[in-house]
N, C-alpha and C positions, 0 to 999 in steps of 0.2 A: 678755449683751443678756438682757432680760426676755423670756419667750414668751406673756406676756400679751394677749390678744384683746377687743376689745368685742364682751361680750356677745350674742349675737344676740335679734331679740325673741322671745318665747315666740308658738306659735302662740295657744295658749289666752288666754294675757291681753291680746293685740292685738287679736283680731278682736272688734270690735264690732257690739252690737245692729244691725237694719237699720233705717234712717232714709231715707224720700224725701228724696234732694237733686240738685241738678238736674246737668245732665252737667259744664257748666264747673265744679261745685265736686265732683264726685270725679276729672274729669279732673285739676285743684288738687291734689288729695288724694295722689294719685300720682304727682306731681311732683313735690312735698315729700317725700314719701317716698324717692325715687330718688335725690335731693340726701342727705338723708339718710343713705341707706343706702352713697354714692357716698365722704360724708365720714368715714362711721365703718368701711367694709370696703372703702375700693377697688375698683377696679372688675373683679380678675382673680374674684373671689368673686360679684360682682354677677349676680341671678338672678331674674326676672319671682315668683316664691314670693318670696324673703326681702324684694321691693319692696311684694307684698301685704301678704305681715305686719306689715310696719310699716307699711302705712296701716291696716290693721286692716280686710283688705277680700280678697274672695275672688276664688281665682286667673279665676274668669267673670267677675270684676267687671272686672278688669284688661282682660282681652281684650277686653270690651264696649267700653273706652274705647279703648285702641290694639291694634291690628293683631300689631305684636312688640315684643320688648324693643327692636330700634334704633329703634322709633317713639316709644317711650317716652323715649329715650336724648334724641333729635333734639330731642322738645319740653322737657326737660329745660333743655338746651342753649340753646335759645330764650328760656327765661324766664329764665337766669340772664345772658344778654347785654341782655334789658330792663332787668333793676334797672339796670345803667348807662346804657342809651340813656336811663333817665327822667331820671336824676340831668344828663346831656348836656343832654337838652329844657330843662329846666329851668333850666339856666346860659345857654343858648343864645337862650332866649326876654329877658332881659335887654337894654336895648342898650350898647354899649361903644363909647365914644369913638375907639376906632381898630380896626382889625384885629389889628393886634400884641395888645391888649388881649383880644379874644375868643377869639383862640389860647389864651392862657393860662388865662382862664377855663376854656374846655374841657380842658385838662389839666388843671386842680384837679379838674373835675368828678369825670375819671376815678378820680382819689384819695378822693373822697368816703369817709368811712366805711361807706357801706352796701354799697359797691362792694368795700371793701378788708374786712369780716368775713373773719377767718381761715378758717372753713369752707369760705365763697364762694371764696376765692383758689386754696383746695388743688383744688376740685371742676374751675376751668378749668382748672389745669395737668394732673388729670387725665385732663378732656376732649380736650387739644390731644395726651398721648398714645396716647387712642383714637383719634387722627385719624388716626394715621398707619397704624392695621391695620384701622377699620369706614371701608366706605363711606359711609355713610350720615351717622355722625357729622362724614365730611371734607367734604363736600357742605352740610352745616349752618353747618359751622366755616367755607369758605371763602364763606359766603355772609353770615357775618356781620362776618371781617373784612375780608371783601371793603368792606363797607359801612365798617366803621370808620377804614378806610385812606384813603377814599376823600373821609370829612368831612376828615379830618387833611389830607389833602392840598389839599384846596379852600380849607382856612384860611390854608396857609403860599402856599397862591397868590395870596388875597387879600394876605396880610400883603408880601412881593414885588412885587406892581403897587404896593403903597399905596407902600413908599418906595422904587420905583426901582431894589432890589435883581439882581443876576445871579443867582439863585442855581438849584443841580443840585436840582429838587422833589422828583422819587424820591431821590433820597439822604434829605435833611432831612426828607422824612416817614417814613424808616422810621428815622431815627436816634431822633425823636419817638415811635415806635411801641417801640423796642428799648428807652430809658429809661423810658417807662412799665412794660413789663414788668420791668423792671430792678427798678424800684423795689417792683412788685408782690411782686417775689423777697424780695427782705429785710425787708419789711414780715412776709412770712408765717411766713418763717424767725425772724427777730427783733424781735418784736411789741413787746419792753418797750425796745428798743434805736433802730431805724431808725423816727422818724415821721414817715410820706410828705410831707404838707406842708414840715416841715422839709428834708425831703431835696430836694421841687420848687423849693425857695426860692434853690437851692443852684445849680438846673439851667436857670434860666429865665434869669439873669442871661448865664450861657454862650451859651443859645439866643442873646439879644438881641444880645451880641458878634457871634454868624454873621451875623446881618440887617446887624449894621454894618459888619463887613467885608468882606461881600462888597459893598456900598454902596462903600466907600469905595477898594476896588479899583478900583471903576466908572469910581468919580468922576477916581482917580487917572492910568486909561489914555486919561481923553476929554482931560485936560490939559498930558498928557507936550506938550510944545512940538516942534515941527518940526523938522527938521535944516534946519540953514543952506541957502542956496545953493549950489551948488559956482561 
């Protein structure tokens, strides 16, 4: 196994000449640097000093905008989540003939190429790992994931009502979330083999059958002939 590691940024080569920038610009520089460092060095070696070097800023500048590394990690996680949410918002702003098509548009938006950049997916998985041990990251993760889960559940509920299907909303919602995560994993590990949109094309018909199956079973129960009088 190769022991090669990505070279750390040199402090001399990365510190930039001072220029006046707005706080929002500086914060984004630090978020971008955190994202880069997580992707290339992982989370175990991540430090405020490494992030500052990658951003070309001083440690004092980092502390001016973020009180701690955890606060910077939280801001980075929110930023990464916003990239997917932006794609979802664009998709959901369009009119769709049926709730089913709206749900499917949501799923496809989650697999937009911008959301499936290999570095992006790697960073999100590393953040999921951090959420197990870092309370600050866990709070942000729960906030983001809770919102995402509610979005999926609302869409599934609308489909269920539209079709008159009797569904276990929690189970179907979790199944969709698991499928999306699975596609993310397969694509990140085998980007040349697993096209996310081709994978979702295989999933949507199965999901459609789930809705139809629950509807047919419900209709079947309604139409069962009553027992003849004794």
